[in-house]
C-alpha positions in Angstrom: 79.3 53.6 115.6 82.1 56.1 115.0 81.8 58.5 112.1 84.8 60.5 110.8 85.6 63.8 109.0 89.0 65.2 108.3 90.7 68.6 108.7 94.3 69.8 109.4 96.4 71.2 112.2 99.4 73.4 111.5 102.9 72.8 112.4 104.7 75.8 111.1 103.9 76.1 107.4 103.1 72.3 107.2 99.5 71.1 107.5 99.0 67.7 109.1 95.9 65.6 108.4 93.6 65.2 111.5 90.9 62.6 111.7 87.8 63.9 113.6 86.1 60.9 115.1 82.5 61.2 116.5 80.7 58.7 118.6 77.2 59.1 119.8 76.5 56.6 122.7 73.9 56.0 125.5 74.4 58.0 128.6 73.6 61.5 130.3 73.6 64.2 127.7 77.1 65.6 127.2 79.4 67.1 124.5 83.0 66.4 125.0 86.1 67.1 122.7 89.4 65.3 123.4 92.7 65.2 121.6 94.6 68.2 123.1 92.1 70.9 122.0 92.9 74.5 123.0 90.2 77.0 124.2 89.1 77.9 120.7 88.5 74.3 119.7 86.8 73.3 123.0 84.3 76.2 122.5 83.3 74.8 119.1 80.5 72.8 120.8 78.7 76.0 121.6 78.9 77.4 118.2 77.9 74.1 116.6 74.9 73.7 119.0 73.7 77.3 118.1 74.3 76.7 114.4 72.3 73.5 114.4 69.5 75.0 116.4 69.2 77.8 113.6 68.8 74.9 111.2 66.0 73.3 113.3 68.4 70.3 114.1 68.5 69.2 117.8 71.5 67.5 119.3 70.6 64.0 120.4 69.9 63.5 124.1 72.9 61.2 124.4 76.6 61.3 125.1 78.6 62.9 122.2 82.3 62.3 122.2 84.6 64.0 119.7 88.3 62.9 119.4 91.0 64.7 117.3 93.4 62.2 116.3 96.4 62.0 116.6 95.6 62.9 120.2 99.2 63.9 121.1 99.1 66.6 118.5 98.1 70.1 119.8 95.0 71.4 118.2 94.6 75.1 117.7 92.2 77.5 116.0 88.5 77.8 115.2 88.8 76.0 111.9 87.8 72.7 113.6 84.2 73.9 113.8 83.1 72.7 110.5 84.8 69.3 110.6 83.4 68.5 113.9 79.9 69.6 112.8 80.1 67.3 109.7 81.2 64.3 111.8 78.4 64.8 114.1 75.7 65.3 111.5 77.0 62.1 109.9 76.7 60.2 113.2 73.1 61.5 113.3 72.6 60.0 109.7 71.8 63.4 108.3 74.8 63.4 106.0 76.1 60.3 104.1 79.2 59.0 106.0 81.2 58.1 102.9 80.9 61.6 101.4 82.0 63.3 104.6 85.0 61.0 104.9 86.1 61.8 101.4 86.8 65.5 102.1 89.0 67.6 104.1 87.1 70.6 105.7 87.9 73.7 107.8 85.9 76.7 108.8 84.7 78.7 111.8 81.0 78.6 112.5 79.1 81.7 113.5 76.0 81.4 115.8 73.6 81.6 112.8 75.6 79.0 110.7 77.5 81.1 108.5 81.1 80.0 107.6 83.7 82.5 108.8 87.0 82.8 107.1 90.2 81.1 108.8 93.9 81.2 108.3 96.0 78.4 106.6 93.6 77.6 103.6 96.5 77.3 101.1 98.6 74.8 103.1 95.1 72.9 104.0 94.5 72.5 100.3 98.0 71.2 99.7 97.3 68.6 102.5 94.1 67.7 100.9 95.8 67.3 97.5 98.3 64.9 99.2 95.6 62.9 100.7 93.6 62.8 97.3 90.5 64.4 98.9 88.4 67.5 98.1 88.6 70.6 100.4 85.6 72.3 101.7 86.3 75.9 103.2 84.5 79.1 103.7 83.6 81.2 100.7 86.2 83.8 101.6 89.0 81.3 101.7 88.0 79.5 98.3 90.0 81.8 95.9 93.2 81.3 98.1 92.8 77.5 98.3 92.1 77.1 94.7 95.8 78.2 93.8 97.0 74.8 94.6 95.1 73.3 91.6 95.8 69.8 92.5 92.4 69.2 94.2 88.8 70.2 94.0 88.0 73.1 96.3 84.4 73.8 97.3 83.6 77.0 99.2 80.5 77.5 101.0 78.9 80.5 102.6 77.2 78.5 105.5 76.7 75.1 107.2 73.4 74.7 105.5 74.9 75.1 102.1 77.3 72.4 103.0 74.5 70.0 104.2 72.6 70.7 101.0 75.8 69.8 99.0 76.2 66.5 100.7 72.5 65.5 100.4 72.4 66.2 96.7 70.0 69.2 97.1 72.3 71.9 95.8 75.8 71.1 94.8 78.6 73.7 95.5 80.4 74.8 92.4 84.2 74.5 92.2 86.0 77.7 93.0 88.2 79.5 90.7 91.6 81.0 91.6 91.6 84.4 93.0 93.6 87.2 91.4 97.1 87.6 92.6 97.6 90.2 95.3 98.4 93.5 93.5 102.0 94.7 93.6 102.7 97.8 95.4 104.5 100.5 93.6 108.2 100.8 94.9 110.1 103.9 94.6 112.3 104.5 91.5 116.1 104.7 91.7 115.7 107.6 89.2 114.7 109.6 92.2 117.9 109.1 93.9 120.4 111.9 93.0 124.0 111.2 93.4 125.0 108.2 95.6 126.5 106.2 92.5 128.5 103.9 94.6 125.6 103.3 97.0 123.3 102.4 94.1 125.9 100.1 92.7 126.2 98.3 96.0 122.3 97.9 96.2 122.4 96.4 92.8 125.0 93.9 93.7 123.0 93.1 96.9 119.9 92.4 94.9 121.6 90.2 92.3 123.2 88.0 94.8 121.1 88.3 97.8 124.0 89.8 99.9 123.3 91.4 103.3 124.0 95.1 103.3 124.7 97.7 106.2 124.3 101.4 105.4 125.9 103.8 107.8 125.3 107.7 107.2 124.0 110.9 108.6 120.2 111.5 109.1 118.6 112.4 105.9 121.4 111.1 103.6 119.1 108.8 101.7 119.5 105.4 103.5 115.8 104.7 103.9 115.0 106.0 100.5 117.4 103.6 98.7 116.1 100.7 100.7 112.5 101.5 99.7 113.8 101.5 96.0 115.3 98.1 96.5 112.0 96.0 95.8 111.7 97.7 92.4 114.9 95.9 91.1 114.4 92.5 92.5 113.1 89.8 90.1 109.4 88.6 90.5 108.9 85.6 92.5 109.4 82.2 90.7 106.4 79.6 91.0 108.1 77.7 93.7 109.1 80.9 95.7 105.6 82.3 95.2 104.2 79.3 96.8 106.6 79.2 99.7 105.9 82.8 100.4 102.2 82.6 100.2 102.1 79.6 102.5 103.8 81.5 105.3 101.5 84.5 104.8 98.4 82.1 104.8 99.5 80.7 108.0 100.0 84.1 109.4 96.6 85.2 108.1 98.1 87.9 105.9 97.1 86.4 102.4 94.1 88.0 101.0 92.4 86.1 98.3 95.2 85.4 95.9 98.8 84.1 96.0 101.6 86.6 96.3 103.6 87.6 93.1 105.8 90.4 94.6 108.7 89.8 97.0 107.8 90.7 100.7 109.3 94.0 102.1 109.1 93.8 105.8 110.2 97.0 107.8 109.4 96.3 111.6 110.0 99.2 114.1 112.9 99.0 116.4 110.5 98.6 119.4 109.5 95.1 118.0 109.8 92.3 120.6 112.0 89.2 120.0 108.8 87.1 119.5 107.6 89.6 116.7 110.9 89.3 115.0 111.7 85.6 115.3 108.2 84.3 115.7 106.4 82.7 118.7 103.5 83.8 120.9 100.9 81.4 122.2 100.5 79.4 118.9 104.2 79.9 117.6 103.2 82.1 114.6 105.8 83.2 112.0 107.6 86.4 112.8 109.1 89.2 110.6 112.1 86.9 109.6 109.8 84.5 108.2 107.5 86.9 106.6 110.3 88.4 104.7 111.2 85.0 103.3 112.3 85.3 99.6 112.1 89.1 100.1 113.7 92.1 102.0 113.9 92.5 105.8 114.7 96.3 106.4 115.8 97.2 109.7 116.1 101.0 110.1 117.9 102.5 113.0 119.6 99.2 113.4 121.5 99.8 116.6 118.3 100.9 118.4 117.0 97.4 118.2 117.3 95.4 121.5 120.5 93.4 121.6 118.5 90.2 122.2 116.7 90.9 118.9 119.9 91.6 117.0 121.6 88.5 118.1 118.9 86.2 117.1 119.4 87.3 113.5 122.9 85.5 113.5 121.8 82.0 113.0 118.9 82.6 110.6 121.2 84.6 108.4 123.5 81.6 108.1 121.0 78.7 107.9 118.0 80.3 106.2 115.6 79.0 108.6 114.5 79.5 112.3 113.3 77.1 114.8 110.7 78.5 117.2 110.9 76.4 120.4 108.2 76.9 123.1 107.0 74.7 125.9 104.1 73.4 123.8 105.5 73.8 120.3 108.7 73.3 118.2 108.1 74.9 114.8 110.5 75.3 111.9 110.1 78.2 109.7 111.9 79.2 106.4 113.6 82.6 106.5 115.8 83.1 103.4 115.8 87.0 103.2 118.0 89.8 102.2 118.8 91.9 105.1 119.1 95.6 104.7 120.2 97.5 107.8 120.6 101.2 108.2 122.3 103.1 111.0 123.4 106.6 111.9 127.2 107.1 112.7 126.4 107.9 116.3 123.5 108.8 118.6 123.3 112.5 117.5 124.0 111.4 113.8 126.5 114.1 112.9 129.9 112.7 114.1 131.4 113.6 110.7 130.1 117.1 110.8 132.1 119.4 113.1 129.6 122.1 113.1 126.8 119.7 114.4 128.6 116.9 116.3 128.2 116.6 120.0 130.9 116.8 122.5 131.4 113.1 122.8 133.0 112.6 119.5 134.5 110.0 118.6 133.4 108.0 121.7 129.7 108.5 120.9 130.1 106.8 117.6 132.2 103.8 119.1 129.5 103.3 121.8 126.6 103.7 119.4 127.9 101.4 116.6 129.3 99.1 119.3 125.9 97.9 120.0 126.2 95.7 116.8 128.3 92.8 117.9 131.3 91.7 115.9 129.8 88.3 114.9 126.8 90.1 113.5 128.8 92.6 111.8 130.8 89.8 110.2 127.7 88.6 108.5 127.2 91.6 106.3 128.6 91.0 102.8 128.4 94.9 102.1 129.1 97.7 104.3 128.5 101.1 103.0 129.3 104.7 104.1 126.4 107.0 102.8 127.3 110.6 102.8 124.8 113.4 102.4 124.5 115.0 99.0 124.9 118.8 99.0 121.7 120.8 98.0 123.7 122.2 95.0 124.1 118.6 93.7 120.5 117.9 94.3 119.4 120.8 92.2 121.9 120.2 89.3 122.2 116.3 89.3 120.9 114.7 86.2 118.3 111.9 86.6 120.0 108.6 87.2 119.2 105.2 85.9 115.7 104.0 86.4 114.8 100.9 88.4 113.7 99.1 85.3 117.2 99.3 83.7 119.0 98.1 86.9 116.4 95.4 87.2 117.1 94.1 83.9 120.8 93.6 84.9 119.8 92.0 88.1 117.3 89.7 86.4 120.2 88.7 83.9 122.6 87.8 86.9 119.8 85.9 88.6 119.2 84.0 85.6 122.9 82.9 85.5 122.8 81.9 89.0 119.5 79.9 88.6 121.2 77.9 85.7 124.4 77.5 87.8 122.8 76.0 90.8 120.0 74.1 89.3 121.5 70.8 90.5 122.7 72.0 94.0 119.3 73.0 95.6 120.3 76.7 96.1 119.3 79.9 94.2 121.9 82.7 94.7 125.6 83.2 95.1 125.0 84.1 98.9 124.1 80.5 99.6 127.2 78.9 97.7 129.8 77.5 100.2 132.6 74.9 100.5 133.6 73.1 97.3 130.9 74.5 95.2 132.2 78.2 96.2 135.5 77.2 95.3 134.5 75.9 91.9 132.6 79.0 91.0 134.4 81.9 92.6 138.1 81.1 92.7 139.7 84.4 91.4 142.6 84.6 88.9 146.1 85.0 90.1 145.9 88.8 90.7 142.6 88.4 92.6 144.2 85.7 94.8 147.1 87.8 95.6 145.0 90.8 96.5 142.7 88.8 98.7 145.6 87.3 100.5 147.2 90.7 101.3 143.7 92.0 102.4 143.2 88.9 104.7 146.6 89.3 106.3 146.3 93.1 106.7 142.8 93.1 108.2 142.6 89.8 109.8 139.8 88.4 107.9 137.7 85.6 109.4 137.1 82.5 107.3 133.5 83.8 107.0 134.6 87.3 105.8 136.9 85.6 103.2 134.1 83.6 101.8 131.8 86.4 101.7 134.2 88.4 99.6 134.3 85.7 97.3 130.6 85.5 96.9 130.4 89.3 96.3 133.1 89.0 93.7 131.2 86.2 92.0 128.1 88.3 91.9 130.0 91.4 90.5 131.3 89.1 87.7 127.9 87.9 86.9 126.7 91.5 86.6 129.5 92.2 84.3 129.0 89.1 82.2 132.2 87.6 83.1 132.5 83.7 83.5 135.5 84.1 85.7 136.2 86.2 88.8 139.1 88.6 88.1 141.2 91.0 90.2 138.9 94.1 89.6 136.0 92.0 90.8 137.8 91.0 94.0 138.9 94.6 94.5 135.3 96.1 94.3 134.2 93.3 96.6 137.0 94.1 99.1 136.0 97.8 98.9 132.4 97.1 99.9 133.6 94.7 102.7 136.1 97.2 104.3 134.2 100.4 103.5 132.7 100.8 106.9 135.2 98.9 108.9 136.9 102.0 110.0 133.8 103.8 110.8 132.5 100.8 112.8 135.6 100.2 114.6 
């Protein structure tokens, strides 16, 4: 007779239901697990054997066969331990078969029977809710899984507690949602002296999710302004919080509660392509996906390997990344705000005759030439950041606080949310085609100006449309229902600001 338990296998951020089938039949004693298990799944039999021995339960001296269906889906991870153990205990008539089949379970067993935390509890709870089953997971994963709210979540400290629950000796209480992960304090724009144009550009980037490139000498404030940017972004909506938390859950980065703040990812320029894009043995999400609905800050932008930089081009346009490996093809969302910072040359002082190297201006052309034209074309805002003199730092008044800027950004985002409610997008940066024409067609003066700029600087179609998107965001920040010539002029200024420096 075949007994069944249920668990999940992960394909990207999706959790697919897996049926764990157990058959105990006459024959030489053996314990086989089939259904494309990886090494961690195959080793489950030793952990289960030790855990049951600690409960004074001996495995039958018969042939035990475990099949993980569907058999053509690769099974990875130690979370298969608990469902395999439950299916086996049901086959041994220790647990009621109907009770086991009515739940989805996941958890890693230690040798003494304790349930160790595993990744992916949040998407597993979502899969259990869709299958109309309760979820059983380790105690440490319970607060995370309980955020789904659509299914009963039972968190157990050990396999013995799960057995007592199914046999009616001691029921596991439902788990309450864990506290949301505490927000990390971002730096305040009030600390930034001077740089009024740069702060305005950062506000526009935050309001419309426009990618921004800052080029300036070392110590001019590029990294500081990037660290202030999270403080002016609106909090995650309920849908965005679930999307972001699901990705972080699969990556094993979600601790207890759902994320409420937008991610800020700042990988080092020595990061590998797999670390940025995603991949590895089990095609885990990379920095692009971990920054979903948040900020991806790439400091020392030209220092990143060319292969890494070129992988950004498609995700910037599509908002998703397909990680293709020999044994996995996984799609991850990656709709982020890209903030890049670069020195104007390798020595960093090309614009300062007293400190510039002897290769000026060739050093700047070679250094920034590492950023390809197609990638450069994807930056909506290009910004020259100049150093602020020490006399200005001492006498400059305190600027606007992040709270004041954040209020304007939130108002602009609210306008975009209402505008795109029926179109499946969220910000001006995602508008295209007929929709972009409908919302961002400028007045006669704006069209004439944009036409002259396109002819004079040879704008690509992408560049033309990106100027329109930025102009639409500027109009939203100004509270204007229409895109007018001043909005277009400001957008053009940001688009062409660093064109001469980069050329």
